[in-house]
C-alpha positions, -999 to 999 in steps of 0.1 A, spaced: 738 102 -218 713 120 -240 739 143 -255 772 131 -270 807 145 -262 807 164 -295 774 181 -285 787 190 -251 819 205 -266 800 225 -292 774 236 -267 801 248 -243 818 268 -271 785 284 -280 776 293 -243 811 303 -233 807 340 -244 778 343 -221 798 331 -192 826 355 -200 801 384 -201 788 374 -166 823 373 -152 833 406 -168 800 422 -156 806 410 -120 841 423 -121 829 457 -134 803 460 -106 829 450 -80 855 476 -91 829 504 -95 814 498 -61 779 491 -74 777 455 -61 755 465 -32 730 483 -54 730 454 -79 722 429 -51 696 453 -36 677 451 -69 668 415 -62 648 419 -29 632 451 -43 619 432 -74 608 404 -52 588 427 -29 572 444 -60 563 409 -74 548 400 -40 527 432 -39 515 425 -75 506 390 -65 486 402 -35 467 429 -55 463 408 -86 443 377 -75 452 344 -91 427 331 -116 401 306 -104 392 273 -120 361 289 -136 382 315 -154 414 295 -162 399 276 -191 367 281 -210 350 254 -230 334 261 -264 309 238 -281 315 226 -316 296 248 -342 279 216 -355 268 203 -320 233 193 -312 214 201 -279 224 167 -266 261 174 -273 259 208 -255 244 191 -225 273 166 -226 297 195 -226 284 205 -192 296 171 -179 331 179 -192 329 214 -176 319 200 -142 349 176 -144 372 206 -151 359 225 -121 368 196 -97 405 205 -101 407 222 -67 398 188 -51 430 173 -65 464 176 -50 495 187 -70 509 151 -66 477 138 -84 479 163 -112 514 152 -122 506 114 -119 500 97 -153 479 70 -137 456 97 -123 450 110 -159 442 75 -171 416 71 -144 401 105 -152 397 95 -188 380 62 -179 356 80 -154 348 108 -179 342 83 -207 318 63 -186 299 94 -175 295 106 -211 285 72 -223 258 70 -197 246 104 -209 243 92 -245 230 57 -237 211 59 -204 193 26 -210 224 6 -218 238 -15 -190 273 -15 -206 276 16 -229 311 6 -239 298 -25 -258 279 -4 -283 309 16 -294 326 7 -327 363 0 -328 368 27 -355 351 53 -332 374 45 -302 405 46 -323 395 78 -340 388 95 -307 422 84 -293 439 95 -325 424 130 -325 428 136 -288 464 125 -288 471 146 -318 456 177 -302 475 171 -269 507 168 -289 500 201 -307 491 217 -274 523 208 -256 545 216 -286 530 250 -293 519 263 -259 547 247 -238 580 255 -257 602 235 -232 581 203 -238 606 191 -264 632 188 -236 609 181 -207 612 146 -193 587 126 -173 608 131 -142 610 168 -147 572 170 -153 566 151 -120 589 176 -103 564 203 -110 542 189 -82 568 194 -56 603 208 -53 629 180 -51 647 177 -18 682 180 -34 672 213 -49 662 227 -14 694 215 1 716 231 -26 696 263 -23 700 264 15 737 258 11 742 286 -14 723 310 9 743 300 39 777 305 21 765 339 8 756 350 44 792 342 56 805 363 27 779 392 32 757 393 64 732 415 46 722 384 26 702 373 57 677 400 48 676 388 12 671 352 24 640 360 45 627 383 17 630 354 -8 613 330 16 583 354 22 578 365 -14 594 344 -41 586 309 -28 548 315 -24 547 331 -58 567 304 -74 543 278 -59 513 297 -73 527 298 -108 537 262 -106 502 252 -94 486 274 -121 506 257 -148 497 221 -139 460 231 -132 458 248 -167 473 217 -184 449 194 -166 419 215 -176 430 216 -212 436 179 -211 401 172 -198 386 195 -225 405 178 -254 396 143 -243 360 153 -235 355 170 -269 364 139 -288 345 116 -264 314 137 -273 322 133 -310 326 96 -305 294 90 -285 274 112 -310 284 88 -338 304 113 -359 336 93 -356 319 62 -371 334 68 -404 369 73 -391 393 103 -387 395 111 -425 357 112 -429 353 133 -398 378 159 -410 363 160 -445 330 171 -429 339 190 -398 376 200 -403 394 201 -370 362 208 -351 379 240 -338 399 269 -352 431 267 -332 449 247 -304 429 265 -277 399 243 -285 375 270 -298 352 258 -324 358 270 -359 334 288 -382 321 265 -409 343 275 -439 337 270 -476 363 243 -477 345 220 -453 312 227 -469 325 220 -504 342 188 -494 310 176 -477 291 185 -508 314 165 -529 310 135 -507 272 138 -507 273 140 -545 295 110 -548 272 90 -525 241 101 -545 258 93 -578 260 56 -569 222 57 -563 213 77 -594 197 47 -611 169 45 -585 165 83 -582 169 101 -615 161 135 -600 179 136 -566 171 164 -542 200 190 -540 208 182 -504 241 201 -507 221 234 -506 211 251 -474 173 246 -470 151 274 -455 116 262 -451 86 286 -450 57 274 -428 25 292 -418 -12 292 -417 -34 297 -448 -33 334 -459 -5 342 -434 14 359 -462 39 333 -472 36 338 -509 38 376 -505 69 372 -484 85 350 -511 79 376 -537 94 403 -515 125 381 -508 130 373 -544 121 408 -556 100 394 -584 64 380 -587 69 342 -585 45 329 -559 7 333 -562 -11 355 -537 -47 352 -529 -70 348 -499 -75 311 -508 -48 285 -502 -28 282 -534 3 262 -524 -7 226 -527 28 211 -529 62 221 -516 77 246 -540 114 254 -543 130 288 -549 167 297 -550 174 330 -532 206 350 -531 219 355 -495 249 374 -482 277 353 -466 264 321 -482 291 297 -492 268 276 -513 233 277 -528 204 286 -505 170 271 -513 136 284 -501 109 258 -497 73 270 -496 50 245 -478 12 242 -480 -6 265 -456 -25 249 -427 -57 259 -411 -64 271 -375 -73 235 -365 -40 223 -379 -29 206 -411 -47 178 -429 -31 144 -431 -17 151 -466 -5 186 -457 10 173 -425 30 147 -444 42 173 -469 51 198 -441 67 171 -420 89 160 -449 100 196 -456 105 206 -419 124 175 -408 149 182 -437 151 219 -430 183 237 -421 164 268 -410 127 277 -407 108 309 -414 75 307 -394 52 332 -410 23 345 -389 -3 371 -396 -6 400 -372 -43 404 -376 -51 370 -362 -46 358 -327 -50 320 -334 -16 304 -327 -26 269 -318 -16 254 -351 17 272 -350 23 258 -315 15 223 -328 40 227 -356 68 237 -332 60 208 -310 62 186 -341 97 199 -349 107 195 -312 94 159 -312 113 150 -344 146 164 -329 140 144 -297 136 113 -318 168 121 -338 192 136 -312 221 132 -337 206 162 -357 205 198 -347 173 217 -340 170 241 -370 172 279 -362 137 294 -364 129 330 -372 93 343 -369 80 367 -395 49 387 -384 31 399 -416 3 424 -421 15 447 -394 2 476 -415 -33 465 -406 -28 470 -369 -45 499 -352 -46 527 -363 -53 509 -396 -54 540 -417 -19 551 -405 11 535 -423 43 556 -425 73 532 -422 99 528 -409 89 521 -373 111 516 -343 94 486 -329 120 480 -303 116 515 -287 83 528 -302 75 565 -301 40 564 -316 7 545 -314 15 523 -345 49 513 -331 34 504 -297 8 482 -314 36 464 -334 56 459 -302 25 446 -284 18 421 -312 55 409 -311 54 404 -274 22 383 -277 37 362 -304 69 357 -283 48 346 -253 31 320 -275 58 305 -296 84 302 -268 121 303 -268 126 280 -298 119 310 -321 150 331 -317 136 362 -332 102 376 -345 104 403 -371 75 426 -382 70 431 -420 46 444 -445 47 425 -478 21 444 -497 20 442 -534 26 479 -536 64 485 -534 59 518 -515 41 500 -486 66 472 -483 88 473 -452 109 450 -430 120 424 -456 152 438 -469 158 459 -437 153 431 -411 145 396 -426 174 392 -450 200 404 -424 184 380 -398 187 351 -423 224 360 -428 230 359 -390 216 324 -387 233 312 -419 262 296 -400 238 276 -378 219 266 -409 250 254 -426 260 234 -395 225 218 -395 229 211 -432 264 196 -426 251 172 -400 223 161 -424 249 156 -452 270 135 -428 241 113 -419 233 108 -456 269 98 -462 267 72 -435 235 58 -451 252 58 -484 281 38 -469 256 13 -456 239 10 -489 272 5 -507 282 -22 -481 249 -40 -486 253 -38 -524 288 -53 -522 275 -81 -499 247 -87 -524 272 -89 -553 294 -112 -533 265 -135 -524 254 -137 -561 290 -145 -571 292 -172 -545 258 -186 -555 269 -187 -592 301 -204 -582 282 -230 -562 259 -237 -591 288 -241 -615 304 -267 -592 
């Protein structure tokens, strides 16, 4: 027995008042002559429930459970999530008996793990062999913990639900049907009107009960697939390589609640990641006395010569820091700290050398490539009074190629800034602000046309193109504080996620360096011991 005699006695004493109330209520209904109306309430409610069930269509598999990508996921991870989603949508192909069978779930996990592994390692004949033991254990640990939390919080009866009772959800036990039929038969002998109630129950309550029962096990199956798929994606992406503790230090729970929705990148996770990155770099301070502050969010400015990058920096900072001239003045990558709303840490603006219409030189290309490949966000500065965009396209292709070669990193969010819009026709007219989304005048229509052209050239990787005027005259400046700074604030979360992934990869490299250093020290100690012998 699960419960002791003491528990049965105490439970009976606690529940006995309820039984007394039921008996007294039934006696009161009998003596008052309201028994018929009390029993008539049952089929009436059943009919209303049946009508509601017919008018209110049951949810489909597509609407039962949504899937949300992690805020730190890359394009490859989001493509893998589509595999998980397709597996969820196969639920109508499975019978209720399958959905309550533990062995079926085990086979689903194996099949999904193999499909995701093939997505991440298409050339591997046996993708399982490349997985680390720590990664597999961490994925199992996190998924099981999530499922335990799901069943405990979202299924209150889970604490008392046995495996046999769970399996009974797929079909009604035969003994229950027999007891139910016997009760109905005896009630018909007592009151012939119960025949009507019996058929009403068969036509209304039983189908609705089966629908609710089916919806419950379908929803649990879809949540199970999402939980397991989420951590299989984290495992195949390499983010569980450092174990559960390291994963949580960087990415928290990967979601905000037990529904599986990804969480916003909070200051706690960013600060803990920063501390880890600092500790890793501290062990390497001997070789690099001036380490780059990789804990800061890096926004890189790129653009052609005389596109207006320096003027944009001055407008963003509100002071005259960058040199402005028609000749290229930025020879090296320069760093500026900028205040940005909603930032949980420092934000650094990196100004790169301008490139010509034919593209960047080899030296410029190396400097730009170093800055861009370490960027958390990019501001692509383009001049409105030039139509040459080939070099800008080459730069975007370069970023795209780097991200394809490093699928474990996110593609940085890119905002285009179209400068010198005050020089568009009619050139002598400049009376900002302009409604460039729904223009009402000639200048506004010219700005909108220039933006449409830039959009058609740079493609979908540039999420937004903003027109600005960064003139040295404050009265002529327009678009920086009104549009550029708010746009940067909107992509700050994506930029922080990109920075977090970069910090995580740096921490893994720091771990490898520490391991190699320890192996080196061990080898030296063994060699010295061997010499002494």
